[in-house]
N, C-alpha and C positions, 0 to 999 in steps of 0.2 A: 502389424508388428508391435510387440510390446514396447512401451515407451522406454524401458530400461535395457532393451536388447542391444548389445554391441553391434555396430556395423563395421565390418572388416572387408577391405579390398585386398586381395591376395593375387599375386601373379606367379605363374609357374610353367615349367617346361622350356622348350627351345623355340626360337623362331626359324623359319625357313626362308632363305633369300634366293629368289630365282636367278639362274644363270641364263636360261633360255626357256622355251616353251615346255620342256620336259625335265630339266635338271635344276637342282638347287644346292646351296651350301647350308649346313646347319652345324650343330654341335652335339655333345653327348648327353645333354640334360634330358632327363626322363619325366620330370615333374613329380617324382615319388615323394620327396620331402614336403613340397607344398601340399600335396594331397593328404599327407599325414597331418600337416598343420591344420588344414581345413576340417578334417575329421575331429581333431582335438577341440577346435573352437566351436564346431557344431555341437559337440557333446556338452559343451559348457553353456549352450544357449545362445550363441552368437548368430548373427545373420552374415553369411559369407558370400562375397562376390568374387568368384575365381576367374581371372582372365588367364586363359591357357593357350599354349601353342598346339600345333597339330600332333595328335597321337600321344598325349601324355597319359600317365597313370592318373585316373580320377578317383576321388574319394569313394569308398564303398557306399552303395545306395545313392549314388549321385542323382539318379533320375527321379528319386522319390523324396529326397530330403526337402522338407518344406522350406527351410531357410537357407538353401544353397542355390546360388544363381550362377550359371556357367556362361562365360563370354569368350567364345573361341576367336582366335586371331591366327594369322599366318606369319606376317612379316614384322620387322621392327617398327616400320612406319605405322602399321595397324595397331601394334601394341601400344605405342606412344599415344595415338589418338584415342584408343579405347580407355586407357588408364586415365588420361586427362578428363575424358567425358564422365567416367564413373566417379572420379573424385569430385569434380565440380557439381555433379548432379546429386550425389549422396551425402557429401560432406561427412565422410566416415570418421569413426573414432580412431581407427588404426589402418595404416596402409603398409603392407609387407611386400617388398619387391624382390621376389626370389627367382623370377624368370631369368634365364640365360639369354638375354637379348643380344643378337649379333651386333658387334661394333662396326662392321663394314658389310656392305651389300654390293654385289656385282652390278656393273653397268649391263643391263639386260640386253641380250641379243635377240632380235626378232626371229621367230621360227625356231628351228633346231640347228645347233652347230653341227657341222659334219664330223663324223666320228673317225674319219680316215687321217686326220691331221697327226703329225708326229709330235707336235707340241701345241699346247693350248695355253695362251696367256689371257688372264682375266683381269680386267680393270675393276677396282673396287673403290667405293666412296663411303665416308663415314655415315652412320645412321643417326637419327635423333636420339638423344639420351632421354628415354621415357621417364626415368626417375626424377629428372630435373624439373619436370612439370608438376610434380605432386604438391609441393608446398605452395606453389602459386595458385593451383586450383582449389586446394583444401588447406588453408594456412593453419588451422587449429588441430589438424590430425597429428597423431604420433606416427612417425615414419621409421620403418625398419628396413635397412638395405642389406644386401648380401654381397660379400666379396670373396671370390674364389681365386687362389693363387696356386702355383705348382712349384713344389720344391722350396718353399720359403720357410724361414724360421718365424717364431712368434713376433719378434721385433719388426720384421718386414711386413708381416700381416697387419699388425697394429698401425704401422705407418700408412699402409695403403688404405686401411679402413678410415683413418682420420682424414686423409685427403678426400676420400669419397664423401664423407659426412660434411666436410667444409664446402664441397661443391654443390651438393644437392639439398643440404639442410637436414639430413637424417639425424634422428635422435639416438638411434642405436644401429650398429652394424654387426651382422653375424659373419664372422670370418672363418673360412676353413681352407684346407689344402687338398689338392688333387691326389697327393700321395696317400693320404688317409682313405679317400674315396676308393682308389684303386685297390687298396689293401682290404676293403670291405669294412672299415671302421668308420662309424658315423659319429663324428665329434667336431667341435669347433669352439670358438670363443665369441662372447658377446661384448662388444666394445662401445663405450660411450663416445659421444662426439668429441670430447676433449682428449680421447686416446686412452683413458683408463679402462681396465678390464672389469666389466660388471660380473661376468660369470664364465666359467669354463665348463662346457657341457660335453658329456661323453655317453652316447647311447650304446657303446660297445659294438659288437658285431653279431651277425647271425639274425635269426628270427626275432623280431621285435625291436631291432636296433633303431630303425627309423622312427617307430612310434615313441620310443623312449626319448630320442633326441627332440622330436616334435613337442612332446609334453614339457620338456625342459625349456624349450624356446617359448612356448605359450605362457608358462609360469613367469619367465624372465621379463617378458614384455610389460607385465603389470596389467594385462587385459585378460586374465584367466577366468573371470566370472561374469555373470550376466549383470550384476549390480553396478551401476555407475556411481 
């Protein structure tokens, strides 16, 4: 690896939390934006370690990219452990936590739950906050967190992003809203830890929207080139 090559740890996709031997709960995250981010950083000469959940969209040419390293996980517990291990081992320049990690996981039932029940009640417990381990494991990295809300205005999104940054030590938070996602518009705001807005990014909609948003995010992090 070039001495000047950026090391980036990136998480993407969703986790799957088992209910029993054949069922799980998950969320709608596809990993499409993290894949676009990985492509953008690879094109700029970075070394990218992508920690991804089951079945995400992976960067084009993922199997042959010389500087792309894929680390598959399934559950929130696995994601937290792998993220901490990669951060501690690599001491990356930048960590971007874009994965939609489950906040709760079911208390797993052994075997398979019978399907004849009229009602199924599932007990769930909090999962470990993977992002909270990043600055402990790699104190000198720049940390970018992601915050997704639903039906919130910009003021609420900024407040939520600031709380997240205070908790995990993030330097920047990318905040977006589910309403835009459902409408096919790829946009969001980049918020500093003190709650000020660094950038408003809008990739638009249609073909190329994710790529345009990813390019804006890469430029905004301050880690857009290979030179340190």
